C-alpha positions as CSV (number, residue, x, y, z in Angstrom):
1,M,-25.1,-22.2,-14.8
2,L,-22.0,-22.4,-12.3
3,A,-19.3,-19.6,-12.6
4,S,-16.1,-20.4,-13.9
5,C,-13.5,-22.4,-11.4
6,E,-10.9,-19.3,-11.8
7,K,-11.2,-17.4,-8.6
8,S,-11.5,-13.5,-8.8
9,D,-10.9,-12.5,-5.3
10,E,-7.8,-13.0,-3.2
11,T,-7.5,-13.1,0.3
12,V,-5.0,-10.7,1.8
13,S,-3.5,-10.2,5.0
14,L,-2.5,-6.5,6.2
15,Y,0.8,-6.4,7.9
16,Q,2.8,-2.8,9.0
17,N,6.2,-4.7,8.8
18,A,8.3,-8.1,8.3
19,D,8.1,-8.6,11.9
20,D,4.2,-8.3,11.7
21,C,3.8,-10.6,9.0
22,S,6.4,-13.3,11.1
23,A,5.1,-12.8,13.8
24,A,1.4,-13.6,12.6
25,N,2.9,-16.5,10.2
26,P,5.8,-18.5,12.7
27,G,8.7,-20.2,9.9
28,K,7.8,-18.1,7.4
29,S,10.4,-14.9,8.2
30,A,12.0,-15.3,5.4
31,E,9.1,-14.7,2.7
32,C,7.3,-12.1,4.9
33,T,11.1,-10.0,4.9
34,T,10.7,-10.7,1.0
35,A,7.5,-9.6,0.6
36,Y,8.4,-6.1,3.1
37,N,11.1,-5.4,1.1
38,N,9.4,-6.0,-2.3
39,A,6.8,-3.8,-1.3
40,L,9.3,-0.9,-0.1
41,K,10.7,-1.3,-3.8
42,E,7.0,-1.0,-5.6
43,A,6.5,2.1,-3.1
44,E,9.3,4.0,-4.2
45,R,8.2,2.6,-7.7
46,T,4.5,3.5,-7.5
47,A,4.0,6.2,-4.1
48,P,2.6,9.4,-5.0
49,K,5.2,11.9,-5.4
50,Y,5.0,15.3,-4.3
51,A,7.3,18.3,-5.7
52,T,7.6,19.8,-2.4
53,R,7.8,18.2,1.5
54,E,5.1,20.5,2.3
55,D,2.7,19.2,-0.3
56,C,3.3,15.8,0.6
57,V,2.9,16.7,4.3
58,A,-0.2,18.5,3.9
59,E,-1.6,14.6,2.3
60,F,-0.3,12.5,4.2
61,G,0.6,14.4,7.9
62,E,3.5,15.4,9.6
63,G,6.3,12.9,9.9
64,Q,4.7,11.0,7.1
65,C,7.1,12.0,4.1
66,Q,10.7,11.0,2.8
67,Q,12.5,12.3,0.1
68,A,12.5,9.9,-2.9
69,P,15.3,8.0,-4.1
70,A,16.9,9.7,-7.2
71,Q,16.8,6.4,-9.2
72,A,13.6,4.4,-7.9
73,G,15.6,0.6,-7.1
74,M,18.7,2.4,-5.6
75,A,17.6,2.4,-2.1
76,P,19.8,4.1,0.4
77,E,21.1,1.8,2.9
78,N,19.8,3.7,5.8
79,Q,18.5,7.0,7.0
80,A,21.4,9.2,7.3
81,Q,22.1,8.6,3.4
82,A,18.7,9.3,2.7
83,Q,18.3,12.8,3.5
84,Q,22.0,13.5,2.2
85,S,20.5,11.8,-1.4
86,S,19.7,15.1,-3.5
87,G,16.2,13.6,-4.3
88,S,13.9,16.2,-5.9
89,F,10.4,14.3,-4.8
90,W,8.8,13.5,-1.9
91,M,6.8,10.7,-1.1
92,P,4.4,8.9,1.9
93,L,6.2,6.5,3.9
94,M,4.9,3.2,3.5
95,A,2.4,2.6,6.3
96,G,2.0,-1.3,5.5
97,Y,1.5,-3.8,3.0
98,M,-0.7,-6.2,1.6
99,M,0.3,-9.8,1.4
100,G,-1.6,-12.9,-0.5
101,R,-1.5,-16.1,1.7
102,L,1.5,-18.0,2.0
103,M,0.3,-21.2,0.8
104,G,2.5,-24.0,0.3
105,G,3.4,-25.1,-3.2
106,G,2.5,-21.9,-4.3
107,A,4.5,-19.8,-7.3
108,G,5.5,-17.4,-4.7
109,F,2.5,-14.6,-3.4
110,A,1.9,-10.9,-4.2
111,Q,2.5,-7.8,-2.0
112,Q,1.5,-4.4,-2.4
113,P,2.8,-1.4,-0.7
114,L,-0.3,0.4,1.7
115,F,0.0,4.6,2.6
116,S,-1.8,6.1,5.5
117,S,-2.4,9.8,6.1
118,K,-2.2,11.0,9.6
119,N,-3.7,14.5,8.8
120,P,-7.5,14.1,9.6
121,A,-8.4,16.7,6.8
122,S,-7.2,14.0,4.2
123,P,-9.8,11.3,2.8
124,A,-7.1,8.8,3.4
125,Y,-6.8,10.1,6.9
126,G,-6.9,6.6,9.5
127,K,-7.0,4.5,6.5
128,Y,-5.1,2.1,4.6
129,T,-4.7,3.0,0.7
130,D,-3.2,1.7,-2.5
131,A,-0.8,3.9,-4.7
132,T,-3.9,4.7,-6.9
133,G,-6.0,5.7,-3.9
134,K,-8.1,3.0,-3.4
135,N,-9.3,2.4,0.0
136,Y,-9.0,-0.9,2.2
137,G,-10.4,0.1,5.3
138,A,-8.9,1.0,8.6
139,A,-5.2,1.2,9.3
140,Q,-5.3,-2.0,11.5
141,P,-2.2,-4.2,10.7
142,G,-2.8,-8.2,11.3
143,R,-6.5,-8.0,9.3
144,T,-7.3,-10.4,6.9
145,M,-9.4,-9.7,4.1
146,T,-10.6,-10.5,0.6
147,V,-10.1,-8.4,-2.3
148,P,-10.3,-8.5,-5.9
149,K,-6.8,-10.0,-7.8
150,T,-6.2,-6.8,-9.7
151,A,-6.0,-5.1,-6.3
152,M,-2.5,-7.0,-5.9
153,A,-1.7,-6.4,-9.7
154,P,1.5,-3.7,-9.9
155,K,0.7,-0.5,-10.1
156,P,2.4,1.5,-12.9
157,A,5.2,3.8,-11.5
158,T,4.6,7.4,-11.1
159,T,6.0,9.6,-13.4
160,T,4.3,13.0,-12.7
161,T,4.0,14.6,-9.5
162,V,0.6,15.2,-7.8
163,T,-0.4,18.5,-6.7
164,R,-1.3,19.2,-3.0
165,G,-4.6,17.3,-2.4
166,G,-4.4,15.4,-5.6
167,F,-4.3,11.8,-3.9
168,G,-6.7,12.8,-1.7
169,E,-9.3,13.4,-4.0
170,S,-8.5,9.8,-5.7
171,V,-8.8,8.4,-2.4
172,A,-12.5,10.4,-2.2
173,K,-13.5,9.5,-5.7
174,Q,-12.7,5.9,-5.1
175,S,-14.4,5.7,-1.9
176,T,-17.6,7.0,-3.0
177,M,-17.2,4.7,-6.1
178,Q,-16.8,1.7,-3.4
179,R,-19.8,2.6,-1.3
180,S,-22.2,2.5,-4.3
181,A,-20.9,-0.7,-4.9
182,T,-20.8,-2.2,-2.0
183,G,-24.7,-2.9,-1.8
184,T,-24.3,-5.8,-4.4
185,S,-21.2,-7.8,-2.5
186,S,-21.8,-10.8,-0.3
187,R,-19.8,-11.2,2.7
188,S,-18.2,-14.5,3.8
189,M,-17.8,-15.9,7.4
190,G,-14.4,-17.0,8.3
191,G,-12.9,-18.7,11.1
């Protein structure tokens, strides 16, 4: 019996920013910018939040954290304003984003913010992970990969702070689960 026509996997591209996306998709810079900005908003909503800068830096590395806007969705216009705002939480900077294929005639595309740690002690070190800690491999923009459609589904908003090391534990757990599940997956050769 054949499987249903509904595909459960989606091919996504990984980009560091809108310029990366535009370079890979000439003539689609508006879509790339929209996806990047939407991913930034999503990152503010779903990124792990820390009570202190130190906790965030311990997880993601020096220079990888920013104050979370006091009200998600009310992003400051620039860095100077961001530092003046009295947001009480810290979050990792968005390291990149996943974006569904830019297909013509579609009802748009999905995007998902990605985070990466620069701390060698973190399980997320040098890897792209989503807000839930799911690992998408090396933090190298420009790659294309196949992910389950659920990977592109909106993540729940973060409503509590993460304790130091808590996000890394999520990444480590999910990486272990992923390794045990990869034995059954099949790879297709693309061109």
